[in-house]
Structures are given as C-alpha cells and as structure tokens.
N, C-alpha and C positions, 0 to 999 in steps of 0.2 A: 775521425769522420768529419767531413766538411759540409754535409747537408744539415740544414736546420731541422730541429725536431719541433713538432707541434704538440704542446701540452695543453690538454683540454680538461678542465675540472669544474665541479659544482660544489658549492659549500654553503650551508645554512648557518653553522655556528662559528665558522672561521678555521676549524681544525684542518679541513681538507685544503683550504686555501694556504694555510701555513705550511703544510707538507709540500704543496705545489711550489710555493715560493722557495722553500729549502732546496728542492730539486733543481730549480732554475739557478739558485746560488751555487750549488755544487757543480752543475754542468756548465755554467757560464751564461750570462744574459745574451751573449753574442751567438750562442748555439741553440737557443730555445725561444720559440714564440709562445707566449702564455695567453690562453683564452679562458675566460669565465663562460661556461656553457649557457649561462643566463642570457647573454647577448651575442651568441655565436650563430652564424648562418651555416647550414649544412655544407655549402660549397667551400667553406674555409678548410674543411678536411682534405679537399682535393689537392691542396698545395704541398702536402707532406707525404713522403714515403715512410717516414718514421714518426710514430705517434705514441704519446703517453696519455693515458686517461686516468683521472682520479675522481673518486666519489665516495660518499658515505652511504651506509644502509640505515634506514630509519625504521623504527617500530618493529613490526613483524615481517621483516624482509622486504620493505618497500624501498624503491629508488629514492635518492635524494631529490627534493622537489624540482630543481631545475633540470636534472636528467630525466625525471618523469615527464616533464613538459616537452622535452626534446626527443623523447623516445620514438615517436612516430617518424620524425625526421631522420633519426639514426637508422631506422629500418630501411630507408631509401638510399643510404650512402653505400656506394660500391667500394669495398675495402680490398679488392683484388690488387695485388702488387704492393700492398701496404703491410708494414710490420708494426704491431701494436703491443705495448706493455701496459698493464693495468695495476693500479694500486687502490686499495679501499680501506676505509676506516669503519670500525664497528666496535661494539661492546660484547666481548666474548663471555661475560658473566651474566648480565641481566638479559641479554638477547642471544643466549648460547645456541639456540636452535635456528638462528638467522644470521650468524656472524658473517659479515661482509658479503651477504647474498647479492648485493648490487654488482659486485665484480663478476659473479657468475651470470647474472642476467645480461649485463652489457657485453661481457665476453662471448656468450653464446650468440648474441646477435651479430657481433663482429665476425665471428667464425662463419655463421650462416651467410654473411655478405662477402665472403671470400678472403677475409683477413688472416694473416699469419700472426699468431699470438706467441710472444716470448715473455720471459720474466716470471715463469712459474716459480712458486715459493713453497718451501716445505711447511707442513702444518706442525712440525715438531716444536714443542715448547708452548703451544697454544692450548687453552682449556675450554674448548667449545664442544657442543653436542652435534651440531649439523650446520652445513653451509652449502648453498648452491655454488659457491666459488670452489669447492673441493671437487674438481673434475675427475680425479681418480684418488684412491685411498692414499693419504699422506701428502697430497699436493694441491695447493691453491692455484687458481688461474692467474694470480698476481700477488703482489705484496699485500700483507695484512698488517694494519696498524690499529692499535687499541689505545687511544689517548685517555680513556677512562680508567684503565687498569694497569697499563704498561707503558706509560708515556716515557719512562726512563729508558726504554729500549728503542724508541722511535728513530733517533739519530743514527744509531748503529745499523738498524734494519734498513733505513733509506740508503745509507752509504754502501752497504753490502749488496743490496738489490740493484742499485745503479751501476756498480761495477759489473754485475752479471748482465744487466740489460745492455749496457754499452758494448760489452763483448759480443753479445748476440746480435746487436745492430751491425757491428763491424763484420761479423761472420756473414750476414746477409749481403753486405756490400761486397765482400770477397767472392762469394758465390756468384753474384751478378757479374763481376769483372771476369771471372773464369769462364763464364758462359759466353761472354762477348768476344 
C-alpha cells in the first residue's frame, strides 16, 4: 500500500501513546503520520483515506479526556470514503462492565458519519462483562488491549491485528482499482 495512514490517538497515562508508537514502528514511519488528538484539527482527517484511531476508556465508560474534548468536532467530520481501524485500551477486571467502551462510542460516530470500519477483533480470551465496543456477540469493533491485566499479550495482539488491518486496507484499495 503506498498511501499514508493517519494514526490519531489520545493518551493520559502514556499507554495508548506507547501502543500508537509501536504501531508506527511496525508499519514504518514513512507509512504513517502520527497525531495526538490533543492538538489535532478536524480538517487533518481529510488528508487520509486510511485511518487508525486509538484511545482508552476511563472510569465508567467515559472517553479518554482528549477524545472527549474532540468529540463535538468528530461529529462533524465526514468519513465517507474513509476506512478506519480502531484500537482501545481498558481494564477488563476492575471496569468489566465498560471494557473499551470508548471504541464503541467513537466507532458508532464514525459509522454514522459514513466511515467503513475494519479491524474487528474477537472477544475470545477476554474476561469482561459488557462493552459498547462489542457490536455483535463475540466481536469488538476494534483491537482490545489491557495493559493492567494482560500486558504480556499486547505485542502479539498488535502484530496480529495490524496484519489483519493492512490486509483489509489493501482489499479496499483493490476494490477501488477494480471499480475504476
């Protein structure tokens, strides 16, 4: 794939930022533009057809603070023609009723704004009670990471998810080429 990917993340404790930086490292700095949502303008999303979004979920299902501040702007972004993959961090033990809810909240808005979401991830192996990110039984709307309880699985999960996402991004490119 020769189009740059826009990776937009928000991080309070540094865990989401670390995951975003690892994604950039795996995909290559030349292939990804990295944006901290704290100082991102909505129009920066317009430059990308392929987008990765990362965030954590706080407390009882709340968006990470910078995504919460940006959410009104997000509602106004037209995602038509854009393919988006999401990853989220959460604590499936202490906050088992809200595990990675932020992925569900942001994902729903992207879907409502015309976006195509890829990178869905199996819930198998996770021990949570409820999640807004579980869009259908057994499937999260994106990658779920739990640095509090399963940090030893993060690297493998990121690598496997990125393999899947890059294949799905390439499939979108192939479909576009076939239509032209």
